[in-house]
N, C-alpha and C positions, 0 to 999 in steps of 0.2 A: 558409519557406512558399512563396516564389516558385518554388523548385525542385520542390516538390510539385505546385503548380498547373501548372507547365510540363510536368511528367511525367504529368499527368492523375490524380494521386492525390487521393482524396476523403477527406482527413483531417478530424477534428473542427473544427480551427480554420478550415479552408477552408469547410466546410459551415455552421458556426454562428457563426463569429467567435471571436476569441481569448478574450474574457472569458467567453462562454457555454461554450466548450469547457473552460476552467479549472474552472468550476462543475460541469460534467458529470463530470469525472474526480475531483474533490475527494473524494467519499465513498469512493472505492476505496483511498484512503490511510489511512482510519480504520476503516471498518466490518469489513473482513475480519479485522483484528487483534482486534476485540471478540469474534469467534467462537472464538478460541483458549481463553479460560477456559471458555466453554460446552462446547466439545468435550472439554476436560480432565475435566469432571465429569458431563456428561450420559451416560446409559447408551446403548450402541449398540443400536439397535432389533433388529438381527439377532443380537446376542450380548449380552444384558442384563447378563451378569456382568462385562463390561468397559465402560470408557468409550469414547467415539468416538475420542478421541486417547489412546493407551495409554502415552505418555511420562510423565515426572514431572509430575504434575498441578499442583503448586505452582510449579514452574519454568515450565511453559507459561502459567500464569496471570500470573506476573510478566512474562514476555516479552510477553504480550498487552497488558498495561497499558503497559509501556515502549514497544512499537511503536505503540500507539494514540496515546500522547502525542507520539512522534516524528512520526507521521503528521499529527497536528494542527499541529505546527510546520511541516512541509513544506507543508501546505495554506495556512497563513498566508503562507509565502513565495510560493506560487503566486498567491494571490488579492490580495495587497496591491498588486501592479502587474502584471496579466496581460499588458499590452502589452509589457513588457520581455522576455517570453519570446520575442518575435519579433525582438528587437534583438541578441541574443547567443546563441552556441551553448552557452555554459557558464553558464546561469542557476543560482544556488545551489540552487534546488529540485531540479534534475536530479541533482546530486551526492547529495542526501539520498534521493531516490527509489531510486537504485542502491544506496546504502549500506544502506537499510532492507531491500531484497531480499536482499542478501548476508548481512547480520546475521541475517535471518530464517532463511536456510538453515543457518547455523552454529548458531543458537539451537535450531532443531528437532533438529538432530543431537545437540546436547548434552542436550536433554530426553530423548532416547531412550537416551543413554549413561548418564546419571545414575541 
């Protein structure tokens, strides 16, 4: 954070503090994944004969549930001690954030291959 502040970056932790910034970003690790099962089964408004997501609907639903739970765990890691995010470059939650995103890309690819 000191480097961001020195460089004039206006990051969430600098603007709102570490704890509030952690609460601001927390929903983004959970709610987007909840949209996967919806998109797998809701009809596309522009083409009602297809769903919004045209991959394997049950696989997309399973991924959505899995990634939602994984996101909840990541949020738990984030919020249990937000101050520790400023003390180390390799907080465990960061690893999970990146792994979720990489697994999401692979999962989406598999959903459209299956």
